[in-house]
C-alpha positions in Angstrom: -27.8 112.5 86.6 -26.9 109.5 84.4 -23.3 108.7 83.6 -22.2 109.3 80.0 -19.9 106.8 78.4 -17.6 108.3 75.7 -15.7 106.4 73.2 -12.8 108.6 72.4 -9.4 108.8 70.7 -10.4 109.5 67.1 -8.6 111.8 67.5 -7.7 112.7 71.0 -8.1 116.5 70.1 -11.7 115.9 69.2 -12.3 113.8 72.4 -11.0 116.7 74.4 -13.5 119.0 72.7 -16.3 116.5 73.5 -15.2 116.5 77.1 -15.3 120.3 77.3 -18.6 120.7 75.5 -20.4 118.1 77.6 -19.1 119.5 80.9 -19.8 123.1 79.9 -23.3 122.2 78.9 -24.1 120.6 82.2 -22.6 123.5 84.1 -24.7 126.0 82.0 -27.9 124.0 82.7 -27.4 123.2 86.3 -25.2 126.0 87.5 -22.9 126.1 90.4 -20.1 123.5 90.5 -21.9 120.9 88.4 -20.2 118.9 85.8 -21.1 115.7 83.8 -20.7 112.3 85.3 -18.7 110.5 82.6 -16.4 107.8 81.7 -14.1 107.7 78.6 -12.4 104.8 76.9 -9.7 106.1 74.5 -8.6 104.0 71.6 -5.4 104.4 69.7 -6.3 106.4 66.5 -3.3 105.0 64.7 -4.9 101.5 64.9 -8.3 102.9 63.8 -6.8 104.9 60.9 -4.9 101.8 59.7 -8.2 99.9 59.6 -9.9 102.7 57.7 -7.2 102.7 55.1 -7.4 98.9 54.8 -11.2 98.9 54.7 -11.3 96.6 57.8 -14.6 97.9 59.0 -15.3 94.6 60.8 -12.2 95.0 62.9 -13.0 98.6 63.7 -16.5 97.7 64.6 -15.3 95.0 67.0 -12.7 97.4 68.6 -15.4 100.1 69.2 -18.0 97.6 70.3 -15.5 96.3 72.9 -14.9 99.8 74.1 -18.7 100.4 74.5 -19.1 97.2 76.4 -16.2 98.2 78.7 -18.0 101.5 79.4 -21.2 99.7 80.2 -19.3 97.4 82.6 -17.8 100.5 84.2 -21.2 102.0 85.0 -22.1 104.1 81.9 -25.8 104.6 81.5 -25.6 105.8 77.9 -23.0 105.7 75.2 -21.6 108.4 72.8 -19.1 107.8 70.0 -16.8 110.8 69.8 -16.4 110.7 66.0 -18.5 111.1 62.8 -16.7 108.8 60.6 -16.9 105.7 62.8 -20.7 105.9 63.1 -20.3 103.8 60.0 -20.1 100.9 62.5 -22.7 102.3 65.0 -24.8 99.2 64.6 -22.0 97.0 66.0 -21.8 99.4 69.0 -25.5 99.3 69.6 -25.6 95.6 69.5 -22.9 95.3 72.1 -24.6 97.1 74.9 -28.0 97.2 76.6 -27.7 101.0 77.5 -28.9 103.6 75.0 -26.6 104.7 72.2 -27.0 108.4 71.2 -26.5 108.5 67.4 -24.7 111.7 66.1 -26.5 111.9 62.8 -30.0 111.8 64.4 -28.9 114.7 66.8 -27.7 116.7 63.9 -30.7 116.0 61.7 -33.1 117.1 64.4 -31.4 120.6 64.6 -31.3 120.9 60.8 -35.1 120.2 60.6 -35.8 122.6 63.5 -34.0 125.3 61.5 -36.3 124.6 58.6 -33.5 123.4 56.2 -34.0 120.6 53.8 -30.8 120.8 51.8 -27.4 121.0 53.5 -23.8 120.6 52.5 -21.4 118.2 54.3 -17.8 118.7 55.2 -16.2 115.6 56.6 -13.7 112.8 55.9 -13.8 111.1 52.6 -15.4 108.0 54.3 -18.3 110.0 55.7 -18.9 112.0 52.5 -18.6 109.0 50.1 -19.8 105.9 51.9 -23.4 106.7 52.2 -24.1 105.9 55.8 -24.4 109.5 56.7 -26.3 110.9 53.8 -28.7 108.0 53.8 -29.5 108.4 57.5 -30.0 112.1 57.0 -32.3 111.4 54.0 -34.5 109.2 56.3 -35.1 112.4 58.3 -36.1 114.2 55.0 -32.8 116.1 54.6 -30.9 116.1 51.3 -27.2 116.3 51.8 -24.8 117.6 49.1 -21.1 116.8 49.2 -18.4 118.7 47.4 -17.0 117.4 44.1 -14.1 115.0 44.1 -11.2 117.5 44.1 -12.8 119.5 47.0 -13.4 116.2 48.9 -9.8 115.3 48.6 -8.9 118.8 50.0 -11.2 118.6 52.9 -10.1 115.1 53.8 -6.4 115.9 53.5 -6.7 118.8 55.9 -8.5 116.6 58.5 -6.0 113.7 58.4 -2.7 115.5 57.5 -3.3 118.6 59.7 -6.2 118.8 62.2 -5.9 115.2 63.7 -2.1 116.2 64.3 -3.0 119.5 66.0 -2.0 121.6 63.0 -4.1 124.6 62.2 -3.2 126.2 58.8 -4.7 129.5 57.7 -4.4 128.5 54.0 -6.6 125.5 54.8 -9.1 127.8 56.5 -9.3 129.8 53.2 -9.7 126.5 51.2 -12.6 125.4 53.5 -14.3 128.8 53.0 -14.1 128.4 49.2 -15.6 124.9 49.4 -18.4 126.2 51.6 -19.1 129.0 49.3 -19.4 126.6 46.4 -21.8 124.4 48.3 -23.9 127.4 49.1 -24.0 128.4 45.4 -25.5 124.9 44.8 -28.4 125.8 47.0 -27.3 124.5 50.4 -29.2 126.2 53.1 -26.6 125.2 55.7 -23.3 123.4 56.1 -22.8 120.4 58.4 -19.4 120.4 60.1 -19.3 116.6 60.0 -16.0 115.9 61.5 -15.1 116.6 65.1 -11.9 118.3 64.3 -13.3 120.8 61.8 -14.2 123.4 64.4 -10.5 123.6 65.3 -10.1 125.3 61.8 -13.4 127.1 61.1 -16.5 128.4 62.9 -19.9 130.0 62.1 -18.3 133.2 60.7 -16.4 131.2 58.0 -19.6 130.0 56.3 -21.9 132.0 54.0 -24.9 130.0 55.3 -25.8 128.7 58.8 -23.5 126.0 60.3 -24.5 122.8 62.1 -21.7 121.7 64.3 -22.3 118.0 64.7 -19.9 117.7 67.7 -21.7 120.4 69.7 -25.1 119.1 68.7 -24.1 115.5 69.7 -22.7 116.7 73.0 -26.0 118.5 73.7 -27.9 115.4 72.9 -25.8 113.4 75.3 -26.4 115.9 78.1 -30.2 115.8 77.3 -30.2 112.0 77.9 -28.0 112.3 81.0 -30.4 114.8 82.6 -33.7 113.1 81.6 
């Protein structure tokens, strides 16, 4: 079994979810007392969030590239970044290490295509929904991604940063997310991507009127695939 290197801390709640999913998947596949061989470097989300607000993507890229390099030095055989938004700087991470980097968007796109969907909605941070790196990479897989209108994007983003990353789960926010997903389905979306690692703390498959693609779970499964090759 290869050792999985995880770059976490964005937020720590989502990193804990990654750790749980990866280890549960290994146990389910191998049985018995098996769990994943893994390392995690946890950055301080307050620093990353400040860089996001300031548009300091170079600084954020260096921070996460350094974390990846530390994982490789520690013995990681592959790298996973435990966040959707910071895949904006995935190229910096890939350039910093010689071991494989498992890209979250590719793992998600593969499952969307396997389901036969070609148009999906995206719930995520404002950065992920608006900056193009996610939708453009999905388009390269032949998948059209629709994002909510501006007021809905503000609501989705606010729930993530003001509530979920702080461990707050608000039933009113769950209802708002349901409304946003219903509107995306009405625009012809054949599925909804939960494109932020904290979203599943609030909503699950039953909250969407169309099939859900949980990017966190799909990425964790891809990491296990690579670890067990």
